[in-house]
C-alpha positions in Angstrom: 67.9 -16.3 0.7 66.9 -15.6 -2.9 66.0 -19.3 -3.4 63.9 -19.5 -0.2 62.1 -16.3 -1.1 61.4 -17.8 -4.5 59.8 -20.8 -2.9 57.8 -19.0 -0.3 56.1 -16.5 -2.6 54.3 -19.1 -4.8 53.3 -21.0 -1.6 51.9 -17.8 0.0 50.1 -17.0 -3.2 48.5 -20.5 -3.2 47.4 -20.1 0.4 45.8 -16.8 -0.4 44.1 -18.2 -3.4 42.9 -21.2 -1.4 41.5 -18.9 1.3 39.7 -16.9 -1.3 38.2 -20.0 -2.8 37.1 -21.2 0.7 35.6 -17.8 1.4 33.7 -17.9 -1.9 32.4 -21.4 -1.2 31.4 -20.4 2.3 29.4 -17.4 1.0 27.2 -19.8 -0.9 26.7 -22.2 2.1 23.8 -22.0 4.5 23.9 -22.4 8.2 21.0 -24.6 9.3 19.3 -23.8 12.6 19.5 -26.0 15.6 16.8 -26.9 18.1 16.0 -24.0 20.5 13.6 -26.1 22.6 9.9 -26.5 23.1 7.7 -23.5 22.3 4.1 -22.4 21.8 4.7 -21.6 18.1 7.5 -22.2 15.6 8.7 -19.6 13.1 10.6 -21.0 10.2 12.7 -18.5 8.3 15.0 -19.2 5.3 17.0 -16.5 3.4 17.4 -18.9 0.4 13.7 -19.4 -0.3 10.8 -17.4 -1.6 13.0 -14.5 -2.3 11.6 -11.5 -4.2 11.9 -7.7 -3.9 9.6 -5.8 -1.6 8.1 -2.8 -3.4 9.2 0.3 -1.5 5.7 1.8 -2.3 3.7 -0.3 0.1 4.3 1.9 3.2 2.2 4.8 2.0 -0.2 7.2 3.8 -3.0 9.5 2.9 -2.4 13.1 4.0 -0.1 12.5 7.0 1.1 15.4 9.2 4.7 16.4 9.1 5.3 14.7 12.5 3.7 11.4 11.3 5.7 11.4 8.1 8.9 11.9 10.1 8.0 9.1 12.5 6.8 6.6 10.0 9.1 7.4 7.2 6.2 6.7 4.8 7.2 6.0 1.3 4.2 7.3 -0.6 1.9 10.3 0.0 -1.4 10.2 -1.7 -3.7 13.1 -2.8 -6.9 11.2 -3.3 -10.4 10.7 -2.0 -13.8 12.1 -2.9 -12.6 15.7 -2.9 -10.5 15.1 -6.0 -13.2 13.9 -8.3 -14.3 17.4 -9.2 -10.9 19.2 -8.6 -10.1 22.0 -10.9 -6.3 22.2 -11.1 -6.4 25.6 -12.8 -8.0 27.4 -9.8 -8.0 24.7 -7.0 -11.8 24.8 -6.7 -13.3 21.5 -5.8 -16.7 20.0 -4.8 -17.4 18.3 -1.4 -19.9 15.9 -2.9 -21.9 13.9 -0.4 -19.2 14.3 2.2 -20.5 17.9 2.8 -23.5 19.4 1.1 -22.3 19.0 -2.5 -20.8 22.5 -2.4 -18.1 24.0 -4.5 -15.5 25.7 -2.3 -11.8 26.3 -1.7 -11.3 23.5 0.8 -8.2 22.1 -0.9 -6.5 25.5 -1.2 -7.3 29.1 -0.9 -4.9 30.0 -3.7 -6.0 30.3 -7.3 -2.5 29.7 -8.6 -2.7 26.6 -10.8 -1.9 23.4 -9.0 -1.5 25.0 -5.6 -3.5 22.3 -3.9 -1.1 19.7 -5.3 2.3 21.3 -5.2 3.0 21.2 -1.4 2.4 17.4 -1.1 4.5 16.6 -4.2 7.3 18.8 -2.8 6.9 17.2 0.7 7.1 13.8 -0.8 10.3 14.6 -2.8 11.9 16.1 0.2 11.2 13.0 2.2 12.4 10.6 -0.5 8.9 9.4 -1.0 6.6 9.1 -4.0 3.4 11.1 -4.5 0.1 9.8 -5.9 -1.9 12.5 -7.6 -5.6 12.1 -8.7 -6.7 13.1 -12.2 -10.5 13.7 -12.5 -12.1 11.8 -15.4 -15.7 12.9 -15.1 -17.3 15.4 -17.5 -17.3 18.4 -15.1 -15.1 19.9 -12.4 -15.8 22.8 -10.0 -15.9 26.2 -11.7 -16.3 28.4 -8.6 -15.9 28.4 -4.9 -19.3 29.9 -3.8 -20.0 27.3 -1.1 -23.7 26.9 -2.1 -25.2 23.9 -0.5 -26.8 21.3 -2.8 -25.7 23.2 -5.8 -27.2 20.6 -8.1 -30.7 21.8 -7.1 -30.1 25.1 -8.9 -31.3 25.5 -12.5 -28.7 25.2 -15.2 -26.1 24.6 -12.4 -23.5 22.8 -14.6 -23.3 25.7 -17.0 -23.2 28.3 -14.2 -20.9 26.7 -11.6 -18.8 24.0 -13.4 -16.3 23.7 -16.2 -16.1 21.0 -18.8 -13.4 18.5 -18.0 -11.5 17.2 -21.1 -8.7 14.6 -21.4 -6.8 16.5 -24.2 -6.4 20.1 -25.1 -5.4 19.7 -28.7 -3.2 22.8 -28.7 -0.2 24.2 -26.9 0.0 23.7 -23.2 0.4 26.5 -20.7 1.7 26.5 -17.1 -0.8 29.3 -16.5 -3.9 28.2 -18.3 -6.9 30.4 -19.2 -9.2 30.3 -16.2 -12.2 31.8 -17.9 -12.6 29.7 -21.0 -15.0 27.2 -19.5 -12.7 24.2 -20.0 -10.1 22.3 -17.9 -7.7 19.9 -19.7 -6.1 17.0 -17.9 -3.2 16.5 -20.3 -2.3 20.1 -19.6 -2.5 19.3 -15.8 -0.1 16.4 -16.3 2.3 18.6 -18.3 2.2 21.1 -15.4 2.7 18.3 -12.9 5.7 16.9 -14.8 7.5 20.2 -14.5 6.2 21.4 -11.1 8.8 19.5 -9.0 11.6 18.3 -11.1 12.8 14.9 -10.0 9.7 14.0 -8.0 8.5 10.4 -8.1 4.9 10.8 -9.2 2.1 8.2 -9.8 -1.2 9.2 -11.3 -4.5 7.8 -10.2 -7.6 7.8 -12.5 -10.2 9.5 -10.2 -11.6 8.0 -7.1 -14.2 5.2 -6.5 -16.2 5.6 -9.7 -18.5 2.8 -8.7 -19.9 5.3 -6.1 -20.0 8.4 -8.3 -23.8 8.5 -8.5 -24.0 8.8 -4.7 -20.8 10.6 -3.7 -20.8 12.9 -6.7 -24.3 13.1 -8.0 -23.7 16.7 -8.9 -21.3 15.7 -11.7 -22.3 12.1 -12.4 -25.8 11.3 -11.3 -26.2 8.1 -13.2 -24.5 4.8 -12.1 -21.4 4.2 -14.1 -21.3 1.2 -16.4 -18.5 -1.2 -17.4 -18.4 0.3 -20.9 -18.3 3.9 -19.7 -15.6 3.4 -17.1 -13.3 1.4 -19.4 -13.7 4.1 -22.1 -13.0 6.9 -19.6 -10.0 5.1 -18.1 -8.5 4.3 -21.6 -9.0 7.8 -23.0 -7.6 9.6 -20.0 -4.7 7.1 -19.5 -3.7 7.5 -23.1 -3.8 11.3 -22.8 -1.6 11.0 -19.7 0.9 8.6 -21.3 1.2 10.8 -24.4 2.4 13.6 -22.2 4.4 11.6 -19.6 5.2 8.2 -21.1 7.1 6.9 -18.0 4.6 7.9 -15.4 2.8 5.0 -13.6 -1.0 5.1 -14.0 -3.4 3.5 -11.5 -7.0 2.4 -12.2 -9.9 1.7 -11.8 -9.8 2.6 -8.0 -12.8 0.5 -7.0 -14.3 1.2 -3.6 -14.6 -2.4 -2.4 -15.7 -5.9 -3.0 -19.0 -5.3 -4.8 -17.1 -2.9 -7.0 -14.6 -5.6 -7.9 -17.4 -8.1 -8.7 -20.0 -6.0 -10.6 -19.1 -2.3 -10.3 -21.8 -1.8 -7.7 -24.5 -3.5 -9.7 -23.7 -1.8 -13.0 -26.4 -2.3 -15.6 -24.1 -4.2 -18.0 -22.7 -6.5 -15.2 -25.0 -9.4 -16.0 -23.9 -9.4 -19.7 -20.2 -8.9 -19.1 -19.5 -10.9 -15.9 -16.9 -10.1 -13.3 -15.9 -6.5 -13.5 -12.2 -6.9 -12.8 -11.9 -9.7 -15.4 -13.7 -7.5 -18.0 -11.8 -4.4 -17.1 -8.4 -6.1 -17.4 -9.3 -7.8 -20.7 -10.6 -4.6 -22.3 -7.7 -2.4 -21.1 -5.2 -5.0 -22.3 -6.8 -5.0 -25.7 -6.9 -1.3 -25.9 -3.2 -1.1 -24.8 -2.3 -3.5 -27.6 -4.3 -1.4 -30.1 -2.6 1.9 -29.2 0.8 0.3 -28.8 1.5 1.3 -25.2 0.6 0.1 -21.7 -2.3 2.2 -20.4 -2.7 0.9 -16.8 0.3 0.0 -14.7 -1.4 -1.0 -11.5 -4.9 -2.4 -10.9 -5.9 -0.2 -8.0 -8.5 -1.1 -5.4 -9.6 0.1 -2.0 -10.1 -2.3 0.9 -12.0 -1.6 4.1 -12.7 -5.0 5.6 -16.3 -6.0 6.1 -15.4 -8.6 8.8 -17.4 -8.4 12.0 -16.9 -9.6 15.5 -19.7 -9.7 18.1 -22.0 -8.1 15.5 -19.8 -5.0 14.9 -17.7 -4.2 11.9 -14.1 -4.1 12.7 -13.6 -0.7 11.1 -15.9 0.9 13.7 -14.3 3.3 16.1 -12.2 1.3 18.6 -13.6 2.8 21.8 -15.5 0.2 23.6 -14.5 -2.7 21.2 -15.6 -6.1 22.5 -13.2 -9.0 22.8 -15.0 -10.5 19.8 -14.5 -7.4 17.6 -10.8 -7.2 18.6 -10.2 -10.9 17.8 -12.0 -10.4 14.4 -9.8 -7.4 13.6 -6.6 -9.3 14.4 -7.7 -12.3 12.3 -9.1 -10.2 9.4 -5.8 -9.7 7.5 -5.9 -13.4 6.8 -8.6 -12.7 4.3 -6.0 -11.1 2.2 -4.1 -14.4 1.6 -5.2 -17.4 3.6 -7.3 -19.9 1.6 -8.2 -21.7 4.9 -9.7 -18.7 6.7 -13.3 -17.6 6.4 -14.2 -14.3 8.1 -17.6 -13.5 9.3 -18.9 -10.9 6.9 -21.6 -10.3 4.3 -19.0 -11.1 1.6 -18.5 -14.7 2.9 -22.0 -15.3 4.2 -23.9 -14.0 1.2 -21.6 -14.0 -1.8 -18.5 -16.2 -1.7 -19.6 -18.8 0.9 -15.9 -19.4 1.0 -12.6 -17.7 2.0 -12.0 -14.3 0.3 -8.2 -14.9 -0.4 -8.2 -11.4 -1.9 -4.6 -10.8 -3.1 -4.1 -14.2 -4.8 -7.7 -13.8 -6.3 -6.9 -10.5 -7.9 -3.4 -11.4 -8.9 -4.8 -14.5 -10.6 -7.1 -12.2 -12.7 -4.2 -10.0 -13.6 -2.1 -13.0 -14.7 -4.9 -14.3 -16.8 -6.0 -11.0 -18.5 -3.3 -8.4 -18.3 0.0 -9.8 -17.3 2.6 -7.4 -15.9 0.1 -5.2 -14.2 0.8 -4.5 -10.5 -1.7 -4.5 -7.7 -2.1 -1.4 -5.6 -4.4 -0.7 -2.7 -4.5 3.1 -2.2 -7.0 3.1 0.6 -7.1 0.5 3.4 -7.8 0.5 7.2 -8.6 -2.2 9.7 -9.9 0.0 12.6 -8.7 0.0 16.1 -6.2 2.7 15.2 -5.9 4.0 18.8 -5.3 0.7 20.5 -3.0 -2.3 20.2 -5.3 -4.4 18.1 -5.0 -1.8 15.3 -1.2 -2.0 15.5 -1.4 -5.8 15.3 -3.7 -5.9 12.4 -1.9 -3.2 10.5 1.5 -4.7 11.0 0.1 -8.0 9.7 -1.2 -6.2 6.6 2.1 -4.5 5.9 3.9 -7.8 6.2 1.4 -9.4 3.9 1.8 -6.6 1.3 5.6 -7.3 1.2 5.3 -11.0 1.2 2.6 -11.2 -1.5 4.1 -8.8 -3.9 1.7 -5.8 -3.7 3.1 -2.9 -5.7 1.8 0.1 -3.8 -0.5 0.9 -0.9 -1.6 3.9 1.1 -3.3 3.7 4.5 -6.4 5.9 4.9 -7.1 7.2 8.5 -10.7 6.5 9.6 -10.2 7.8 13.2 -8.8 11.0 14.7 -6.4 9.1 16.9 -4.2 6.9 14.7 -1.2 6.4 17.1 -1.2 2.6 17.3 -1.7 2.2 13.5 1.2 4.5 13.0 3.3 2.4 15.4 2.8 -0.5 12.9 4.4 1.6 10.2 7.2 2.5 12.5 7.8 -1.3 13.1 8.6 -1.6 9.5 10.1 1.8 8.7 11.7 3.2 11.8 11.8 0.6 14.6 14.8 2.1 16.4 13.7 5.7 16.0 16.8 6.4 13.8 15.6 5.1 10.5 16.3 1.3 10.8 13.8 -0.5 8.7 12.6 -3.8 7.3 14.7 -5.0 4.3 14.1 -4.7 0.6 13.8 -8.5 -0.1 11.1 -10.8 1.2 12.3 -14.2 2.4 10.5 -17.4 3.5 8.8 -16.9 6.9 6.1 -19.2 8.1 4.3 -19.8 11.4 3.2 -23.2 12.8 0.1 -21.4 14.3 -1.2 -18.6 12.1 -4.3 -17.8 14.2 -2.0 -17.2 17.2 1.0 -15.6 15.7 2.3 -14.5 12.3 5.8 -13.7 11.1 7.5 -11.9 8.3 11.1 -11.7 7.4 13.4 -9.8 5.1 17.0 -9.4 4.1 18.8 -6.7 2.2 19.7 -7.5 -1.4 23.2 -6.0 -1.0 23.9 -7.8 2.3 22.1 -11.1 3.0 23.3 -11.0 6.6 21.0 -8.1 7.3 18.0 -10.0 8.3 14.9 -8.4 10.0 12.0 -10.4 11.5 8.6 -9.1 12.5 6.7 -11.4 14.9 3.1 -10.7 15.8 1.4 -12.2 18.8 -2.4 -12.0 18.6 -2.9 -14.0 21.8 -4.0 -12.2 25.0 -1.2 -14.0 26.9 2.5 -14.2 26.3 3.7 -16.9 23.9 7.0 -18.5 23.4 8.3 -18.6 19.8 11.0 -21.0 18.5 12.7 -19.0 15.8 14.6 -21.1 13.3 16.7 -19.2 10.8 18.5 -20.8 7.8 21.0 -18.2 6.6 24.4 -17.5 5.0 25.8 -16.5 8.4 25.9 -17.8 12.0 24.2 -15.2 14.1 25.3 -14.7 17.7 22.6 -12.5 19.1 19.5 -10.5 18.2 18.2 -7.1 19.3 14.5 -6.9 20.0 12.1 -4.0 19.8 8.4 -4.3 20.7 5.1 -2.5 20.3 2.7 -3.3 23.1 -0.4 -1.7 24.6 1.9 0.2 27.0 3.1 2.6 24.3 2.2 3.4 20.7 5.8 3.2 19.3 8.5 0.5 19.1 10.5 0.3 22.3 14.0 -1.3 22.8 13.4 -4.6 24.6 17.0 -5.9 25.0 18.9 -8.7 23.3 18.3 -12.4 23.0 21.0 -15.1 22.4 20.5 -18.2 20.4 19.8 -21.5 22.2 21.5 -23.3 19.3 22.9 -22.2 16.0 20.6 -19.7 14.4 17.8 -20.8 16.8 16.2 -18.6 19.4 13.5 -19.1 22.1 11.7 -15.8 22.4 8.8 -14.9 24.6 6.5 -12.6 22.7 4.5 -10.2 25.0 0.7 -10.6 25.0 -0.9 -8.6 22.2 2.3 -7.4 20.6 4.4 -6.7 17.5 8.1 -7.6 17.9 11.0 -6.6 15.6 13.9 -9.0 15.9 17.2 -8.1 14.4 19.8 -10.9 14.3 23.5 -9.9 14.5 26.7 -11.9 13.6 28.5 -10.3 16.6 
């Protein structure tokens, strides 16, 4: 018995070792998909190709309600927009600019406690596990009172009477309760307050808002059009002041309003001499960063409201009464973010580029050439149609593109009062089952054989490659069959499906589909829909 036992133990050990080796080898193998049969469109997905992390900061919103934040599980909350250009953090006074009568008032907060307009959102973001983007004004003056006088710039000596000097650095000890009567507001002191206001909060800082439009939106504090030289100098000085106080904080600039801002800073007087604005900006900020010995701008930040039209109407117009042509243009417009074969109908393509926009690769190419390592963020974007299914289709496409193309941060800006279908697009990626199930953290290869009809995005979780999530978007007005072919490290036996359709502005459970062959499904996408498909090994 002792002899037999001595023989069996090594044999058992060898079998266990062999099983471990086989398991290890299997974990590196890929299961190739079979043929699911004929379909209208083919989606090819491969967990072993085009892998890269998806930034968690791309699913952001500007000023969401508590209910919207809970439903969408947004990852970033932004305090930005025109109101923040003349924001006085010491008293919370701000100026409405051209949005309403150029008046100083207490719109952002009725409290005069320093930072009271900022604190609730930063705390809300932390409580939700999200980041907060906070705007730092970089113009020369911020609101000094809350008198609500219309067109305040028409008064004599109005800057001295109703505004305070805005400075990047204080040059003396900071206070969490600064002097509100000294005539000055210091932004490095604001950053110091912000750093301590909500310990552990994930904060990003944005350098003002749409400076290319200051002379129209905020003529009370910056009546002259900004130039390349001025904006670069302002961004560099304020970014350095911020980084000196909070070295690890991420700084975003220049926050351009749109395409003409990217190209020539809205026709700046020095644009002819200095060429493309983004090229010049990146080059100069890189040189200044090298000179001071620290990176000044972490993300090149832009805003994008598409200029695409359909049937003579811009797609960001209110969705009520949209024509079929406008809806179709909206659903195709996300292709201008990445597709070098697609030319939208807009003044940009008709009058400027005479070619596809290809926006994200275009900007990322400039970054790579002039300031490598800089991220790309888009802190305002909206494709219209927010209260109907075409908005959900366009916005889900945009969110998929952001993840697939490596955008670093993005926050949606609501243009309409009813945003239910746009928020459904966020739920498709962040909360598709209503219980927190979401798209993965790693982008994988996902391609469509017919992009105009249907697009597809896919992810896996870095910690578990068998957790694959697919988002399939049908832009056709009729149902379309999709052949889904998945190359993966596991053999999947079924897939749960959730859909967003015109019937309801939220993902709905739509049953389970089984493969027609190994890792190959034939799925009928509803007309005008977003489908979330979640393969399972059981």
